[in-house]
N, C-alpha and C positions, 0 to 999 in steps of 0.2 A: 511351216515346220519350226518348232521351237528351237531356240539356240541351245537350250539345255540338252537337246537330243545329241549334240555334238560331243558329249562326254564319252570317253573311250569305252568301247564295249566291254573290255575286260573288267573294268571297274564296276560296270552295271552288273555283270555276271557274278562278280565276287561279292556283291552287296548281300545277297541272300545267305551265302556261306558265312560272311562276316558276322551277321546277326547271331548265328548259332554259337560262335566262339568269341563274342565281343569281349566278355570278361577276361577270358584267357589271353586275348590279344593285348589287352591293356597291361596285363602282368608281364607278358613276353617283351613288349616294347619297353617297359620300365626296366626290365633286367638287361636288355640289350644296350640301352642307353647308359646304364650306370655301372654294370659290372661284368662286361665281357673281358675279364682280366686274364693275363697270362698265368698258367698253372706252373707248378714246379717243373723245372727242366725246360721251360719255354721262354726264358728271359730274352727280351728284345731291347737292347740298349740299357742305359742306367735305370735301376728300379727307383720308384718314388715311395713305395710302401710295400710292406709284407704283412699278410694276414694269414697266420698259420703257414700252410704250405703254398699258398697262392702269392703271386707276385704281381704288383701293379706297376707296369713300366711307363716310361715317358711316351712310348709309342701307343700304349693302351689309352693313356690319358688324352693324348692329342686326337686319336681316332674317335673316342667317345665324346669328346668336346665338340667335334665337328658334326656329330650326329644330333646334337641338340638343335632345336628350332632357334632361329635368329634371336627371338625375344628372350629365350632362356640363356643364350650365350651372354647377353648383356648383363645378366644377373651375376655372372662369374668373371667379370673383368678385373684386371689388376692382380697384384700378388695376393691380396686378401681373398679375392674371389676365387683364384686358383686353389688356394688352401681349402676353401669351403667345398669346392667341387671334388677335390681329392678326398675330403672327409666323407662326402656322399658316397664315393666309390668304396671307401673302406667300410662304411656302414652296410652297404648292400652286400659286400662280400662276406661280412660277418653273418648277416641274416641268411645268406645262401648256404654257408657252411653249417649253420645251425639247423637249417631245414634238412640238409643231407644227414646230419648226425641223428636227427629224429626219424629218419627213414621215410620222409615225405615223398622222396623221388620214387618210391615203390607204391605209393597210394594209388588205388584203382582210379579214383577221380582224376588225379594228376595224369596218369598214363593215358586215360581216355582223351583228355584235353590235348595231350601231346600228339596223339594220333590225328585228332581233328586239325591241329595246326600243321602237321605234315601234309595232310590232304590239301589244305588251303594253299600252302606254299607250292606244292607240286602242280596244282591246277593253275596257279598264277604263272609259274615258269612255262607250263605247256602253252598257255594262251599267248605269252610273250613270244614264244618260238613260232607257233603255228598261225596266230591271228594278227598280232600287232604289226608284223612286217607287211601284211596285205593292205594296210591302210596308208600307203605312200601316195601323197598327193602333191603335184607340182604347182607352181604359180600359174602355169599355162592352163592347167585343169581348172583352177579357180577362176581365171579370166573367162574361159569358155562358158562356165556355169553362169557367171555374172551376166554375160552378154545375152544368154538365153532366158534369164530370169530377172531382168532388170526391174520389172514391175514389182517383184517381191521386195525390192530395196528402195521403193519410192513410197512416200506418204500419200494417202488419199486426200486430195484437196476438197473435192465435192462428190456427193453420191446422188444419183437420181432414184427416187423412191416412189413407189405406189403403195396404197394401203386400202384395206377394207375394214370399216368400222361397224360393229354390231353391238347390241345391248348385252347379250348374255354369252357365257362361255360355251353353252351348248350350241348356240347358233354358229359361233366361231369354229368349233370342232367339226360341225357338219360341212361348213364351207371348205375347211382345210382338207377334209376327206375328198370332196369333189375336185379340188385343185390337184391332189395327189393322183387322182384318176385321169387327169389330163385336161380338165375343163379350163377355159381361158380366164385368166385373172381379171383382165379388163372387163369382160362380159359379166362376171360375177360381181365385180365392184359396182357396175351400173345397176345391177338388179338388187343387190343386197345391202350395199353400204348406206348407213344413215348419215354419212357426211355428204350432204347433197352438193356442196361446193365442188368436191373432187370426183364424186360418183359419175357425173356426166362425162368426165374425161378419163374414165376407166380407173379412177383412184389415184391418178398421177399427181404427185406433190411437187414435181419439178426437181431441180438440182438443189440440194441442201448442203449448207456448210456446217461445220462443227458448232454446236451450241444453239442451233435453230429448232431442234426437236426436243421433246421431253427426254430427260436423261435415260429413263427406262426403255424408251423406244430407240434412241440414238445408239446406245450400247449394243443392242441387238442388230440394228441395221448395219453398223460398222463391221460386224463379223460375217455378214452374209456375202456370198459371192454373187456375181452378176447372174441374174436369172433364178436365184435361190429364194425360197419362200420361208418365212419364219413360222414358228409355233404361235398360237394366240398369246397376246401380251395384254395383261390387265392394266388399264389406265383409268383416270377419273371419268373419261367419256364413255367407257365400256371396254370392249375387247377388240384389239386390232391385229390384223395379219399384214405383215410387211413383205414387200418384194423389191429387191434392188434390180433396177433395169440398166444402170450404167454407172461408171465411176470415172472421175477425172483425176488423173494421177499427177502428183507434183514431180519435182526433179529427183531422180534417183540419188541415193547416197554414193559418194565417190568410192571407186573400187578399193583404193588404199585403206579406207576406213573399215571395210567389211571383208577384206581378203582373209584375215585370220579366222574369222567366223566361218567363212565359206570352206576353207581348207579343213577346219575341224569337222564341219558337217559332212563333207565328202569322205573324209577319213573314217568317220563313224559309220557311214552308210556302207563303205567297202568292207569294214571290219565286221559289221553285222552280217552282210552277205557271206563273208568268208566263214564266220562262226556258224551260221545256219547250215552251210554246205558241209562244214567239218563234222558237225553233230550228226547230220544225215549219213555221212560216211561211216561214222562210228557205230551207228545203229545197225549197219550191215555186218559189223564185225562182232558185236556183242548181243547175246540173247537176253532180252529184257522181258521179265514176266511180272505182271501186276496182279496181285491177289485182291481182286475186287471185293470178295466176300469179307476179308479182313478189313479192307479200307472202309466198307460200308458200316461195319461194326464200330470202327473208330469214330466215324462221324456220328453214329447213333449214340455213342458214349458221351460225346460232347453235348448233344441235345439233351440227354438225360441229366447231365450236370447242371445245365441251364434251368431245367425244370426244378431240380432240387434247390437251387438258389432262390427260387420264387416262393418255396414253401414256408420259410420263416415268417413272411408277411401274413400268410394265411393263419399260421399258428398264433401269431400275435393278435389277430382279430378274435380268435376263439378264447384267448386268455382274458380278453376284456369283458366277455359276457358274464363270468362268475363275479368279477369285480363289481360290475354295474349292479348285479343282483344283490350283492352284499350291501352296497350303498343304499339301494332301495329299501332293504330290510331295516337298516339303521334309521332311515327316515320314518318308516311306519312305527318303529318302536318309540 
């Protein structure tokens, strides 16, 4: 299981939604960082600047400064930096007021993006409330997992490999089909492999350390589980089918070094189970109807667009014909 799988489920789920409103999210983040300033009648402590009816207080300044990423905070250090940051807050407040003056807050596109942002925020809050709390993992949980899966945290020192070497891809595919139907690997190696040195031993290459096999073979063999057979691999000698028959494992990585990864993995698994279960419960409460006819037309429309995109090339070819004919005419003249 990949370490990347340990990313929290709620962020995986949000990713699809985020793509739809990415542009708006950038704008929202920009606004939140720079001008969530106090309005008239909401002064909190001494004010630092006034822009029309809006007031930027010391509390606003400090809060928004803390919202900046660490590297951005470094750009506004010292008294001169603080003045520049306040100037940024003033600029954004002026732009905000100008946008309101022009009525852009009533623009249909803006209102639609606001609704998308509301949905995204509410979904995020719901997931935090219903799902995130389900992923509580203790150190003991991580230790138990580590003890049961120590081999997952140990590097392979050697693998024992068998192979069948044939000349053509067609031969290799036929042998693979027979293996998948249950025929014995060693028997087929003795019958079909053109590597006479190993064929008599059922294709056994013995224990192999890293670097002893050709790179294209070694990379495949390293991913195989014990007893698993590979797809045909093209090499200089022909086509090979590999089978891993054993693995010698090195010393497992110490628990302290993998504890965090294990806890993230277990938390993600628990959250995924909770999420799937929660969605199934919701399906019982909401009637969902899919208009398959409309969906098929939508897919058909995309295919039609792709066809239209190819037409300019065809039309370009037809335009060349008259041009060539004219050139031929000039040559005859």
